[in-house]
Structure formats: C-alpha cells, structure tokens
Biopython code that builds the backbone (N, CA, C, O; Angstrom):
import numpy as np
from Bio.PDB.StructureBuilder import StructureBuilder

atoms = [
    (1, "UNK", "N", (16.225, 4.589, -5.266)),
    (1, "UNK", "CA", (15.735, 3.546, -4.402)),
    (1, "UNK", "C", (15.017, 2.501, -5.266)),
    (1, "UNK", "O", (14.215, 2.845, -6.134)),
    (2, "UNK", "N", (15.312, 1.240, -5.018)),
    (2, "UNK", "CA", (14.666, 0.176, -5.784)),
    (2, "UNK", "C", (13.212, 0.021, -5.328)),
    (2, "UNK", "O", (12.830, 0.500, -4.260)),
    (3, "UNK", "N", (12.423, -0.644, -6.140)),
    (3, "UNK", "CA", (11.023, -0.893, -5.794)),
    (3, "UNK", "C", (10.917, -1.728, -4.523)),
    (3, "UNK", "O", (10.033, -1.501, -3.697)),
    (4, "UNK", "N", (11.809, -2.683, -4.370)),
    (4, "UNK", "CA", (11.795, -3.526, -3.174)),
    (4, "UNK", "C", (12.102, -2.710, -1.911)),
    (4, "UNK", "O", (11.452, -2.885, -0.880)),
    (5, "UNK", "N", (13.087, -1.826, -1.999)),
    (5, "UNK", "CA", (13.414, -0.953, -0.866)),
    (5, "UNK", "C", (12.255, -0.018, -0.544)),
    (5, "UNK", "O", (11.917, 0.191, 0.621)),
    (6, "UNK", "N", (11.652, 0.540, -1.587)),
    (6, "UNK", "CA", (10.520, 1.440, -1.402)),
    (6, "UNK", "C", (9.347, 0.721, -0.729)),
    (6, "UNK", "O", (8.683, 1.287, 0.139)),
    (7, "UNK", "N", (9.101, -0.504, -1.127)),
    (7, "UNK", "CA", (7.996, -1.255, -0.519)),
    (7, "UNK", "C", (8.232, -1.461, 0.976)),
    (7, "UNK", "O", (7.285, -1.428, 1.762)),
    (8, "UNK", "N", (9.479, -1.670, 1.372)),
    (8, "UNK", "CA", (9.800, -1.838, 2.795)),
    (8, "UNK", "C", (9.601, -0.539, 3.570)),
    (8, "UNK", "O", (9.150, -0.562, 4.715)),
    (9, "UNK", "N", (9.932, 0.584, 2.955)),
    (9, "UNK", "CA", (9.718, 1.889, 3.585)),
    (9, "UNK", "C", (8.212, 2.125, 3.765)),
    (9, "UNK", "O", (7.779, 2.625, 4.803)),
    (10, "UNK", "N", (7.436, 1.769, 2.771)),
    (10, "UNK", "CA", (5.981, 1.926, 2.844)),
    (10, "UNK", "C", (5.412, 1.068, 3.976)),
    (10, "UNK", "O", (4.537, 1.518, 4.716)),
    (11, "UNK", "N", (5.902, -0.153, 4.109)),
    (11, "UNK", "CA", (5.457, -1.028, 5.204)),
    (11, "UNK", "C", (5.747, -0.371, 6.556)),
    (11, "UNK", "O", (4.907, -0.423, 7.455)),
    (12, "UNK", "N", (6.913, 0.241, 6.712)),
    (12, "UNK", "CA", (7.249, 0.910, 7.978)),
    (12, "UNK", "C", (6.270, 2.044, 8.274)),
    (12, "UNK", "O", (5.849, 2.231, 9.416)),
    (13, "UNK", "N", (5.915, 2.796, 7.237)),
    (13, "UNK", "CA", (4.937, 3.870, 7.419)),
    (13, "UNK", "C", (3.586, 3.334, 7.860)),
    (13, "UNK", "O", (2.906, 3.948, 8.682)),
    (14, "UNK", "N", (3.200, 2.191, 7.313)),
    (14, "UNK", "CA", (1.933, 1.561, 7.699)),
    (14, "UNK", "C", (1.993, 1.087, 9.149)),
    (14, "UNK", "O", (1.071, 1.318, 9.931)),
    (15, "UNK", "N", (3.083, 0.426, 9.489)),
    (15, "UNK", "CA", (3.232, -0.128, 10.839)),
    (15, "UNK", "C", (3.216, 0.967, 11.903)),
    (15, "UNK", "O", (2.677, 0.776, 12.992)),
    (16, "UNK", "N", (3.806, 2.104, 11.581)),
    (16, "UNK", "CA", (3.881, 3.195, 12.550)),
    (16, "UNK", "C", (2.502, 3.652, 13.006)),
    (16, "UNK", "O", (2.339, 4.089, 14.145)),
    (17, "UNK", "N", (1.518, 3.554, 12.134)),
    (17, "UNK", "CA", (0.163, 4.007, 12.472)),
    (17, "UNK", "C", (-0.785, 2.837, 12.726)),
    (17, "UNK", "O", (-2.001, 2.963, 12.586)),
    (18, "UNK", "N", (-0.205, 1.700, 13.101)),
    (18, "UNK", "CA", (-0.973, 0.527, 13.543)),
    (18, "UNK", "C", (-1.900, -0.052, 12.473)),
    (18, "UNK", "O", (-2.979, -0.552, 12.790)),
    (19, "UNK", "N", (-1.483, 0.016, 11.219)),
    (19, "UNK", "CA", (-2.233, -0.676, 10.160)),
    (19, "UNK", "C", (-2.175, -2.166, 10.461)),
    (19, "UNK", "O", (-1.235, -2.638, 11.101)),
    (20, "UNK", "N", (-3.177, -2.907, 10.002)),
    (20, "UNK", "CA", (-3.172, -4.344, 10.254)),
    (20, "UNK", "C", (-3.408, -5.106, 8.951)),
    (20, "UNK", "O", (-3.792, -4.530, 7.933)),
    (21, "UNK", "N", (-3.171, -6.408, 9.011)),
    (21, "UNK", "CA", (-3.269, -7.288, 7.829)),
    (21, "UNK", "C", (-2.432, -6.745, 6.671)),
    (21, "UNK", "O", (-2.909, -6.656, 5.540)),
    (22, "UNK", "N", (-1.194, -6.388, 6.959)),
    (22, "UNK", "CA", (-0.308, -5.848, 5.925)),
    (22, "UNK", "C", (0.236, -7.002, 5.099)),
    (22, "UNK", "O", (0.748, -7.985, 5.636)),
    (23, "UNK", "N", (0.116, -6.864, 3.782)),
    (23, "UNK", "CA", (0.726, -7.853, 2.887)),
    (23, "UNK", "C", (1.508, -7.136, 1.799)),
    (23, "UNK", "O", (1.176, -6.024, 1.390)),
    (24, "UNK", "N", (2.540, -7.797, 1.354)),
    (24, "UNK", "CA", (3.374, -7.330, 0.258)),
    (24, "UNK", "C", (3.189, -8.310, -0.891)),
    (24, "UNK", "O", (3.450, -9.504, -0.744)),
    (25, "UNK", "N", (2.742, -7.809, -2.025)),
    (25, "UNK", "CA", (2.528, -8.654, -3.195)),
    (25, "UNK", "C", (3.573, -8.328, -4.249)),
    (25, "UNK", "O", (3.642, -7.199, -4.734)),
    (26, "UNK", "N", (4.380, -9.308, -4.603)),
    (26, "UNK", "CA", (5.411, -9.160, -5.626)),
    (26, "UNK", "C", (4.792, -9.522, -6.972)),
    (26, "UNK", "O", (4.461, -10.682, -7.217)),
    (27, "UNK", "N", (4.639, -8.538, -7.832)),
    (27, "UNK", "CA", (3.998, -8.715, -9.131)),
    (27, "UNK", "C", (5.001, -8.745, -10.283)),
    (27, "UNK", "O", (4.602, -8.749, -11.448)),
    (28, "UNK", "N", (6.290, -8.764, -9.971)),
    (28, "UNK", "CA", (7.308, -8.650, -11.018)),
    (28, "UNK", "C", (7.273, -9.782, -12.028)),
    (28, "UNK", "O", (7.631, -9.571, -13.187)),
    (29, "UNK", "N", (6.860, -10.967, -11.635)),
    (29, "UNK", "CA", (6.837, -12.099, -12.561)),
    (29, "UNK", "C", (5.469, -12.345, -13.176)),
    (29, "UNK", "O", (5.241, -13.391, -13.784)),
    (30, "UNK", "N", (4.567, -11.403, -13.026)),
    (30, "UNK", "CA", (3.231, -11.543, -13.601)),
    (30, "UNK", "C", (3.176, -10.731, -14.889)),
    (30, "UNK", "O", (3.438, -9.528, -14.909)),
    (31, "UNK", "N", (2.834, -11.419, -15.940)),
    (31, "UNK", "CA", (2.781, -10.780, -17.256)),
    (31, "UNK", "C", (1.737, -9.661, -17.259)),
    (31, "UNK", "O", (0.635, -9.820, -16.736)),
    (32, "UNK", "N", (2.100, -8.548, -17.848)),
    (32, "UNK", "CA", (1.247, -7.372, -18.017)),
    (32, "UNK", "C", (0.850, -6.678, -16.712)),
    (32, "UNK", "O", (-0.128, -5.930, -16.696)),
    (33, "UNK", "N", (1.574, -6.906, -15.631)),
    (33, "UNK", "CA", (1.261, -6.158, -14.413)),
    (33, "UNK", "C", (1.750, -4.724, -14.581)),
    (33, "UNK", "O", (2.748, -4.469, -15.256)),
    (34, "UNK", "N", (1.039, -3.801, -13.961)),
    (34, "UNK", "CA", (1.344, -2.391, -14.167)),
    (34, "UNK", "C", (2.340, -1.826, -13.164)),
    (34, "UNK", "O", (2.716, -0.657, -13.250)),
    (35, "UNK", "N", (2.767, -2.655, -12.213)),
    (35, "UNK", "CA", (3.706, -2.219, -11.187)),
    (35, "UNK", "C", (4.490, -3.427, -10.681)),
    (35, "UNK", "O", (4.162, -4.565, -11.015)),
    (36, "UNK", "N", (5.505, -3.185, -9.891)),
    (36, "UNK", "CA", (6.311, -4.282, -9.350)),
    (36, "UNK", "C", (5.744, -4.843, -8.050)),
    (36, "UNK", "O", (5.792, -6.051, -7.821)),
    (37, "UNK", "N", (5.205, -3.966, -7.196)),
    (37, "UNK", "CA", (4.698, -4.396, -5.896)),
    (37, "UNK", "C", (3.394, -3.699, -5.552)),
    (37, "UNK", "O", (3.189, -2.534, -5.892)),
    (38, "UNK", "N", (2.520, -4.423, -4.878)),
    (38, "UNK", "CA", (1.388, -3.851, -4.152)),
    (38, "UNK", "C", (1.711, -4.035, -2.672)),
    (38, "UNK", "O", (2.178, -5.095, -2.258)),
    (39, "UNK", "N", (1.460, -3.005, -1.888)),
    (39, "UNK", "CA", (1.527, -3.129, -0.442)),
    (39, "UNK", "C", (0.128, -2.775, 0.045)),
    (39, "UNK", "O", (-0.364, -1.671, -0.187)),
    (40, "UNK", "N", (-0.503, -3.725, 0.722)),
    (40, "UNK", "CA", (-1.908, -3.573, 1.099)),
    (40, "UNK", "C", (-2.038, -3.662, 2.618)),
    (40, "UNK", "O", (-1.401, -4.493, 3.266)),
    (41, "UNK", "N", (-2.883, -2.781, 3.171)),
    (41, "UNK", "CA", (-3.153, -2.842, 4.603)),
    (41, "UNK", "C", (-4.588, -2.430, 4.873)),
    (41, "UNK", "O", (-5.293, -1.945, 3.988)),
    (42, "UNK", "N", (-5.003, -2.632, 6.116)),
    (42, "UNK", "CA", (-6.333, -2.225, 6.554)),
    (42, "UNK", "C", (-6.215, -1.296, 7.743)),
    (42, "UNK", "O", (-5.241, -1.325, 8.495)),
    (43, "UNK", "N", (-7.252, -0.460, 7.892)),
    (43, "UNK", "CA", (-7.384, 0.419, 9.040)),
    (43, "UNK", "C", (-8.808, 0.365, 9.546)),
    (43, "UNK", "O", (-9.703, -0.138, 8.866)),
    (44, "UNK", "N", (-9.013, 0.886, 10.743)),
    (44, "UNK", "CA", (-10.326, 0.789, 11.389)),
    (44, "UNK", "C", (-11.232, 1.992, 11.191)),
    (44, "UNK", "O", (-12.437, 1.894, 11.424)),
    (45, "UNK", "N", (-10.683, 3.128, 10.765)),
    (45, "UNK", "CA", (-11.496, 4.339, 10.674)),
    (45, "UNK", "C", (-10.948, 5.266, 9.593)),
    (45, "UNK", "O", (-9.830, 5.097, 9.106)),
    (46, "UNK", "N", (-11.776, 6.253, 9.233)),
    (46, "UNK", "CA", (-11.351, 7.267, 8.261)),
    (46, "UNK", "C", (-10.086, 7.971, 8.727)),
    (46, "UNK", "O", (-9.151, 8.172, 7.953)),
    (47, "UNK", "N", (-10.070, 8.341, 9.991)),
    (47, "UNK", "CA", (-8.909, 9.078, 10.506)),
    (47, "UNK", "C", (-7.657, 8.208, 10.520)),
    (47, "UNK", "O", (-6.558, 8.713, 10.290)),
    (48, "UNK", "N", (-7.801, 6.908, 10.786)),
    (48, "UNK", "CA", (-6.630, 6.028, 10.749)),
    (48, "UNK", "C", (-6.123, 5.891, 9.318)),
    (48, "UNK", "O", (-4.912, 5.873, 9.098)),
    (49, "UNK", "N", (-7.025, 5.794, 8.337)),
    (49, "UNK", "CA", (-6.594, 5.720, 6.946)),
    (49, "UNK", "C", (-5.789, 6.952, 6.560)),
    (49, "UNK", "O", (-4.751, 6.844, 5.907)),
    (50, "UNK", "N", (-6.272, 8.125, 6.967)),
    (50, "UNK", "CA", (-5.538, 9.371, 6.707)),
    (50, "UNK", "C", (-4.159, 9.342, 7.362)),
    (50, "UNK", "O", (-3.161, 9.706, 6.741)),
    (51, "UNK", "N", (-4.112, 8.908, 8.614)),
    (51, "UNK", "CA", (-2.846, 8.867, 9.347)),
    (51, "UNK", "C", (-1.858, 7.902, 8.694)),
    (51, "UNK", "O", (-0.668, 8.202, 8.600)),
    (52, "UNK", "N", (-2.342, 6.757, 8.247)),
    (52, "UNK", "CA", (-1.473, 5.781, 7.569)),
    (52, "UNK", "C", (-0.924, 6.383, 6.283)),
    (52, "UNK", "O", (0.270, 6.277, 6.003)),
    (53, "UNK", "N", (-1.788, 7.007, 5.509)),
    (53, "UNK", "CA", (-1.370, 7.637, 4.251)),
    (53, "UNK", "C", (-0.311, 8.704, 4.488)),
    (53, "UNK", "O", (0.701, 8.750, 3.789)),
    (54, "UNK", "N", (-0.548, 9.562, 5.476)),
    (54, "UNK", "CA", (0.423, 10.620, 5.798)),
    (54, "UNK", "C", (1.750, 10.022, 6.259)),
    (54, "UNK", "O", (2.819, 10.508, 5.889)),
    (55, "UNK", "N", (1.675, 8.977, 7.058)),
    (55, "UNK", "CA", (2.885, 8.327, 7.563)),
    (55, "UNK", "C", (3.704, 7.715, 6.424)),
    (55, "UNK", "O", (4.930, 7.828, 6.407)),
    (56, "UNK", "N", (3.033, 7.078, 5.489)),
    (56, "UNK", "CA", (3.733, 6.503, 4.332)),
    (56, "UNK", "C", (4.480, 7.598, 3.584)),
    (56, "UNK", "O", (5.662, 7.456, 3.269)),
    (57, "UNK", "N", (3.778, 8.689, 3.303)),
    (57, "UNK", "CA", (4.405, 9.776, 2.547)),
    (57, "UNK", "C", (5.607, 10.347, 3.299)),
    (57, "UNK", "O", (6.646, 10.610, 2.692)),
    (58, "UNK", "N", (5.478, 10.541, 4.609)),
    (58, "UNK", "CA", (6.596, 11.059, 5.411)),
    (58, "UNK", "C", (7.790, 10.106, 5.373)),
    (58, "UNK", "O", (8.927, 10.545, 5.196)),
    (59, "UNK", "N", (7.543, 8.818, 5.538)),
    (59, "UNK", "CA", (8.637, 7.836, 5.522)),
    (59, "UNK", "C", (9.344, 7.800, 4.167)),
    (59, "UNK", "O", (10.570, 7.710, 4.103)),
    (60, "UNK", "N", (8.576, 7.868, 3.102)),
    (60, "UNK", "CA", (9.168, 7.813, 1.761)),
    (60, "UNK", "C", (10.027, 9.055, 1.509)),
    (60, "UNK", "O", (11.130, 8.953, 0.974)),
    (61, "UNK", "N", (9.526, 10.205, 1.891)),
    (61, "UNK", "CA", (10.298, 11.441, 1.688)),
    (61, "UNK", "C", (11.563, 11.434, 2.550)),
    (61, "UNK", "O", (12.626, 11.842, 2.082)),
    (62, "UNK", "N", (11.463, 10.977, 3.800)),
    (62, "UNK", "CA", (12.647, 10.880, 4.670)),
    (62, "UNK", "C", (13.683, 9.916, 4.101)),
    (62, "UNK", "O", (14.885, 10.094, 4.299)),
    (63, "UNK", "N", (13.206, 8.894, 3.393)),
    (63, "UNK", "CA", (14.119, 7.911, 2.813)),
    (63, "UNK", "C", (14.771, 8.434, 1.531)),
    (63, "UNK", "O", (15.617, 7.760, 0.943)),
    (64, "UNK", "N", (14.381, 9.626, 1.104)),
    (64, "UNK", "CA", (15.043, 10.246, -0.033)),
    (64, "UNK", "C", (14.298, 10.142, -1.344)),
    (64, "UNK", "O", (14.849, 10.475, -2.393)),
    (65, "UNK", "N", (13.061, 9.688, -1.309)),
    (65, "UNK", "CA", (12.268, 9.597, -2.542)),
    (65, "UNK", "C", (11.242, 10.734, -2.546)),
    (65, "UNK", "O", (11.157, 11.512, -1.596)),
    (66, "UNK", "N", (10.476, 10.817, -3.620)),
    (66, "UNK", "CA", (9.457, 11.856, -3.756)),
    (66, "UNK", "C", (8.125, 11.347, -3.222)),
    (66, "UNK", "O", (7.963, 10.167, -2.911)),
    (67, "UNK", "N", (7.182, 12.269, -3.127)),
    (67, "UNK", "CA", (5.820, 11.893, -2.783)),
    (67, "UNK", "C", (5.231, 11.048, -3.906)),
    (67, "UNK", "O", (5.872, 10.857, -4.939)),
    (68, "UNK", "N", (4.028, 10.546, -3.715)),
    (68, "UNK", "CA", (3.422, 9.671, -4.723)),
    (68, "UNK", "C", (3.174, 10.399, -6.041)),
    (68, "UNK", "O", (2.877, 11.593, -6.064)),
    (69, "UNK", "N", (3.302, 9.656, -7.131)),
    (69, "UNK", "CA", (3.003, 10.189, -8.454)),
    (69, "UNK", "C", (1.515, 10.500, -8.536)),
    (69, "UNK", "O", (1.107, 11.484, -9.153)),
    (70, "UNK", "N", (0.722, 9.661, -7.915)),
    (70, "UNK", "CA", (-0.729, 9.823, -7.899)),
    (70, "UNK", "C", (-1.267, 9.364, -6.547)),
    (70, "UNK", "O", (-0.767, 8.403, -5.962)),
    (71, "UNK", "N", (-2.282, 10.053, -6.065)),
    (71, "UNK", "CA", (-2.882, 9.734, -4.776)),
    (71, "UNK", "C", (-4.386, 9.843, -4.949)),
    (71, "UNK", "O", (-4.882, 10.908, -5.319)),
    (72, "UNK", "N", (-5.125, 8.772, -4.693)),
    (72, "UNK", "CA", (-6.573, 8.785, -4.897)),
    (72, "UNK", "C", (-7.286, 8.237, -3.674)),
    (72, "UNK", "O", (-6.740, 7.409, -2.945)),
    (73, "UNK", "N", (-8.503, 8.701, -3.455)),
    (73, "UNK", "CA", (-9.347, 8.162, -2.408)),
    (73, "UNK", "C", (-9.292, 8.900, -1.091)),
    (73, "UNK", "O", (-9.947, 8.491, -0.133)),
    (74, "UNK", "N", (-8.529, 9.978, -1.014)),
    (74, "UNK", "CA", (-8.420, 10.719, 0.249)),
    (74, "UNK", "C", (-9.770, 11.317, 0.661)),
    (74, "UNK", "O", (-10.030, 11.480, 1.853)),
    (75, "UNK", "N", (-10.614, 11.639, -0.293)),
    (75, "UNK", "CA", (-11.914, 12.234, 0.036)),
    (75, "UNK", "C", (-12.927, 11.193, 0.485)),
    (75, "UNK", "O", (-13.685, 11.434, 1.425)),
    (76, "UNK", "N", (-12.951, 10.048, -0.170)),
    (76, "UNK", "CA", (-13.954, 9.024, 0.171)),
    (76, "UNK", "C", (-13.563, 8.231, 1.411)),
    (76, "UNK", "O", (-14.425, 7.760, 2.152)),
    (77, "UNK", "N", (-12.267, 8.087, 1.632)),
    (77, "UNK", "CA", (-11.713, 7.407, 2.809)),
    (77, "UNK", "C", (-12.225, 5.987, 3.011)),
    (77, "UNK", "O", (-12.395, 5.543, 4.146)),
    (78, "UNK", "N", (-12.467, 5.285, 1.931)),
    (78, "UNK", "CA", (-12.776, 3.862, 1.991)),
    (78, "UNK", "C", (-11.578, 3.050, 1.529)),
    (78, "UNK", "O", (-11.295, 1.961, 2.030)),
    (79, "UNK", "N", (-10.880, 3.631, 0.542)),
    (79, "UNK", "CA", (-9.746, 2.974, -0.091)),
    (79, "UNK", "C", (-8.830, 4.080, -0.605)),
    (79, "UNK", "O", (-9.167, 4.776, -1.563)),
    (80, "UNK", "N", (-7.693, 4.238, 0.021)),
    (80, "UNK", "CA", (-6.720, 5.232, -0.427)),
    (80, "UNK", "C", (-5.646, 4.507, -1.219)),
    (80, "UNK", "O", (-5.065, 3.531, -0.743)),
    (81, "UNK", "N", (-5.388, 4.981, -2.413)),
    (81, "UNK", "CA", (-4.376, 4.406, -3.290)),
    (81, "UNK", "C", (-3.254, 5.421, -3.443)),
    (81, "UNK", "O", (-3.495, 6.576, -3.793)),
    (82, "UNK", "N", (-2.037, 4.989, -3.180)),
    (82, "UNK", "CA", (-0.862, 5.843, -3.332)),
    (82, "UNK", "C", (0.052, 5.192, -4.369)),
    (82, "UNK", "O", (0.642, 4.141, -4.117)),
    (83, "UNK", "N", (0.160, 5.820, -5.523)),
    (83, "UNK", "CA", (0.900, 5.250, -6.651)),
    (83, "UNK", "C", (2.295, 5.857, -6.723)),
    (83, "UNK", "O", (2.464, 7.034, -7.039)),
    (84, "UNK", "N", (3.289, 5.025, -6.423)),
    (84, "UNK", "CA", (4.694, 5.430, -6.538)),
    (84, "UNK", "C", (5.318, 4.824, -7.790)),
    (84, "UNK", "O", (6.533, 4.635, -7.837)),
    (85, "UNK", "N", (4.527, 4.521, -8.785)),
    (85, "UNK", "CA", (4.871, 3.951, -10.077)),
    (85, "UNK", "C", (5.289, 2.487, -9.955)),
    (85, "UNK", "O", (4.556, 1.610, -10.412)),
    (86, "UNK", "N", (6.440, 2.196, -9.355)),
    (86, "UNK", "CA", (6.880, 0.798, -9.226)),
    (86, "UNK", "C", (6.286, 0.097, -8.006)),
    (86, "UNK", "O", (6.353, -1.127, -7.888)),
    (87, "UNK", "N", (5.709, 0.877, -7.110)),
    (87, "UNK", "CA", (5.057, 0.333, -5.913)),
    (87, "UNK", "C", (3.747, 1.090, -5.721)),
    (87, "UNK", "O", (3.711, 2.318, -5.791)),
    (88, "UNK", "N", (2.676, 0.345, -5.479)),
    (88, "UNK", "CA", (1.379, 0.963, -5.220)),
    (88, "UNK", "C", (0.914, 0.520, -3.834)),
    (88, "UNK", "O", (0.818, -0.674, -3.551)),
    (89, "UNK", "N", (0.628, 1.497, -2.979)),
    (89, "UNK", "CA", (0.121, 1.220, -1.631)),
    (89, "UNK", "C", (-1.398, 1.341, -1.660)),
    (89, "UNK", "O", (-1.948, 2.292, -2.217)),
    (90, "UNK", "N", (-2.064, 0.369, -1.055)),
    (90, "UNK", "CA", (-3.522, 0.352, -0.940)),
    (90, "UNK", "C", (-3.863, 0.334, 0.542)),
    (90, "UNK", "O", (-3.430, -0.557, 1.273)),
    (91, "UNK", "N", (-4.638, 1.316, 0.983)),
    (91, "UNK", "CA", (-5.030, 1.428, 2.381)),
    (91, "UNK", "C", (-6.552, 1.340, 2.425)),
    (91, "UNK", "O", (-7.245, 2.225, 1.922)),
    (92, "UNK", "N", (-7.063, 0.280, 3.022)),
    (92, "UNK", "CA", (-8.493, -0.001, 2.992)),
    (92, "UNK", "C", (-9.126, 0.065, 4.379)),
    (92, "UNK", "O", (-8.474, -0.215, 5.385)),
    (93, "UNK", "N", (-10.407, 0.440, 4.418)),
    (93, "UNK", "CA", (-11.229, 0.074, 5.558)),
    (93, "UNK", "C", (-11.455, -1.423, 5.439)),
    (93, "UNK", "O", (-11.589, -1.938, 4.329)),
    (94, "UNK", "N", (-11.500, -2.125, 6.554)),
    (94, "UNK", "CA", (-11.547, -3.588, 6.539)),
    (94, "UNK", "C", (-12.656, -4.129, 5.636)),
    (94, "UNK", "O", (-12.408, -5.020, 4.824)),
    (95, "UNK", "N", (-13.871, -3.605, 5.766)),
    (95, "UNK", "CA", (-14.992, -4.136, 4.985)),
    (95, "UNK", "C", (-14.841, -3.860, 3.486)),
    (95, "UNK", "O", (-15.287, -4.662, 2.666)),
    (96, "UNK", "N", (-14.228, -2.757, 3.129)),
    (96, "UNK", "CA", (-14.004, -2.459, 1.706)),
    (96, "UNK", "C", (-12.936, -3.382, 1.128)),
    (96, "UNK", "O", (-13.031, -3.804, -0.024)),
    (97, "UNK", "N", (-11.941, -3.686, 1.917)),
    (97, "UNK", "CA", (-10.895, -4.613, 1.455)),
    (97, "UNK", "C", (-11.492, -5.984, 1.167)),
    (97, "UNK", "O", (-11.169, -6.604, 0.153)),
    (98, "UNK", "N", (-12.353, -6.455, 2.046)),
    (98, "UNK", "CA", (-13.015, -7.740, 1.832)),
    (98, "UNK", "C", (-13.901, -7.695, 0.592)),
    (98, "UNK", "O", (-13.947, -8.657, -0.175)),
    (99, "UNK", "N", (-14.605, -6.581, 0.392)),
    (99, "UNK", "CA", (-15.506, -6.441, -0.751)),
    (99, "UNK", "C", (-14.746, -6.494, -2.079)),
    (99, "UNK", "O", (-15.149, -7.207, -2.999)),
    (100, "UNK", "N", (-13.652, -5.742, -2.177)),
    (100, "UNK", "CA", (-12.914, -5.677, -3.440)),
    (100, "UNK", "C", (-12.025, -6.891, -3.677)),
    (100, "UNK", "O", (-11.767, -7.230, -4.832)),
    (101, "UNK", "N", (-11.554, -7.549, -2.648)),
    (101, "UNK", "CA", (-10.771, -8.778, -2.794)),
    (101, "UNK", "C", (-9.561, -8.643, -3.695)),
    (101, "UNK", "O", (-9.306, -9.510, -4.530)),
    (102, "UNK", "N", (-8.825, -7.577, -3.536)),
    (102, "UNK", "CA", (-7.664, -7.299, -4.393)),
    (102, "UNK", "C", (-6.658, -8.442, -4.393)),
    (102, "UNK", "O", (-6.058, -8.748, -5.423)),
    (103, "UNK", "N", (-6.474, -9.074, -3.235)),
    (103, "UNK", "CA", (-5.514, -10.179, -3.147)),
    (103, "UNK", "C", (-5.906, -11.330, -4.065)),
    (103, "UNK", "O", (-5.040, -11.985, -4.646)),
    (104, "UNK", "N", (-7.200, -11.577, -4.197)),
    (104, "UNK", "CA", (-7.660, -12.676, -5.051)),
    (104, "UNK", "C", (-7.505, -12.354, -6.542)),
    (104, "UNK", "O", (-7.299, -13.252, -7.358)),
    (105, "UNK", "N", (-7.606, -11.081, -6.883)),
    (105, "UNK", "CA", (-7.466, -10.686, -8.291)),
    (105, "UNK", "C", (-6.058, -10.936, -8.816)),
    (105, "UNK", "O", (-5.859, -11.155, -10.011)),
    (106, "UNK", "N", (-5.088, -10.902, -7.914)),
    (106, "UNK", "CA", (-3.691, -11.101, -8.281)),
    (106, "UNK", "C", (-3.185, -12.377, -7.618)),
    (106, "UNK", "O", (-2.140, -12.374, -6.967)),
    (107, "UNK", "N", (-3.918, -13.450, -7.784)),
    (107, "UNK", "CA", (-3.627, -14.717, -7.122)),
    (107, "UNK", "C", (-2.285, -15.329, -7.467)),
    (107, "UNK", "O", (-1.770, -16.142, -6.699)),
    (108, "UNK", "N", (-1.698, -14.963, -8.608)),
    (108, "UNK", "CA", (-0.402, -15.510, -9.014)),
    (108, "UNK", "C", (0.785, -14.783, -8.374)),
    (108, "UNK", "O", (1.932, -15.205, -8.518)),
    (109, "UNK", "N", (0.501, -13.710, -7.682)),
    (109, "UNK", "CA", (1.582, -12.921, -7.065)),
    (109, "UNK", "C", (2.188, -13.661, -5.895)),
    (109, "UNK", "O", (1.521, -14.450, -5.225)),
    (110, "UNK", "N", (3.457, -13.398, -5.656)),
    (110, "UNK", "CA", (4.114, -13.916, -4.452)),
    (110, "UNK", "C", (3.696, -13.003, -3.310)),
    (110, "UNK", "O", (3.939, -11.797, -3.349)),
    (111, "UNK", "N", (3.064, -13.587, -2.288)),
    (111, "UNK", "CA", (2.511, -12.812, -1.182)),
    (111, "UNK", "C", (3.327, -13.020, 0.082)),
    (111, "UNK", "O", (3.610, -14.152, 0.473)),
    (112, "UNK", "N", (3.702, -11.920, 0.715)),
    (112, "UNK", "CA", (4.392, -11.952, 1.995)),
    (112, "UNK", "C", (3.522, -11.237, 3.015)),
    (112, "UNK", "O", (3.199, -10.060, 2.849)),
    (113, "UNK", "N", (3.142, -11.950, 4.071)),
    (113, "UNK", "CA", (2.360, -11.351, 5.153)),
    (113, "UNK", "C", (3.314, -10.731, 6.165)),
    (113, "UNK", "O", (4.267, -11.373, 6.606)),
    (114, "UNK", "N", (3.054, -9.492, 6.525)),
    (114, "UNK", "CA", (3.889, -8.767, 7.486)),
    (114, "UNK", "C", (3.219, -8.908, 8.850)),
    (114, "UNK", "O", (2.058, -8.539, 9.024)),
    (115, "UNK", "N", (3.975, -9.454, 9.826)),
    (115, "UNK", "CA", (3.364, -9.649, 11.163)),
    (115, "UNK", "C", (3.630, -8.473, 12.060)),
    (115, "UNK", "O", (3.195, -8.464, 13.212)),
]
sb = StructureBuilder()
sb.init_structure("model")
sb.init_model(0)
sb.init_chain("A")
sb.init_seg("    ")
for serial, (resi, resn, name, xyz) in enumerate(atoms, 1):
    if name == "N":
        sb.init_residue(resn, " ", resi, " ")
    sb.init_atom(name, np.array(xyz, "f"), 0.0, 1.0, " ", f" {name:<3s}", serial, name[0])
structure = sb.get_structure()
C-alpha cells in the first residue's frame, strides 16, 4: 500500500469515531522530512482519543497493512502518535493540539482539510 493510500485509510478510521479538524499534510517535497504524510485530528476526551486510535489500527489492518511500527501517548491520552513509517497519525485533545501547533511547524507542507 502506498503512503497516500495508507493516509486515506487512516482518515477513514478517524472519521468513523467522529474525529474533527482532520487535516492531511503532504511532506514529500519538504527537505529532510522524516515521513511522507502527517494525518492530524482532534478529539474531545481521553476515551474518544483511544477509540480513534483503535479505529485507525483496525482500518489499516483490514486494508491489508500491519499495525503501527511505533505507538506513543496511549497512557497520557493528550496526544497519541501512531507511526506507520511513511505516514504518521497524530490524535490530539483540542487544547493540546493548539498548544503544540504542529501545523505551523510544517508550514511548507501541502495541507488538505478533510470535511
């Protein structure tokens, strides 16, 4: 599965659990980026963040890929990072997303807002 296809599967997993403010950041043309895509979303509660994370993993496995290479933040539940190597999913509580401003750090990326 290509990174672009994987990012779309991740978006579906996010949408299924009512994630909001979903954006897809294409980092392929940014020098020294560590991945091809970031997929970022927000949730309203710890339990919603868990549900979004689980949904992403289920969708990716159903699509024929493996679980994430690395998964961080499940214990703190402020920011869950799911690293699929070529695609990294970021699941934030709304206030933590605003605090870290990940979108601004990668301002040169091509950004697609998912409605």
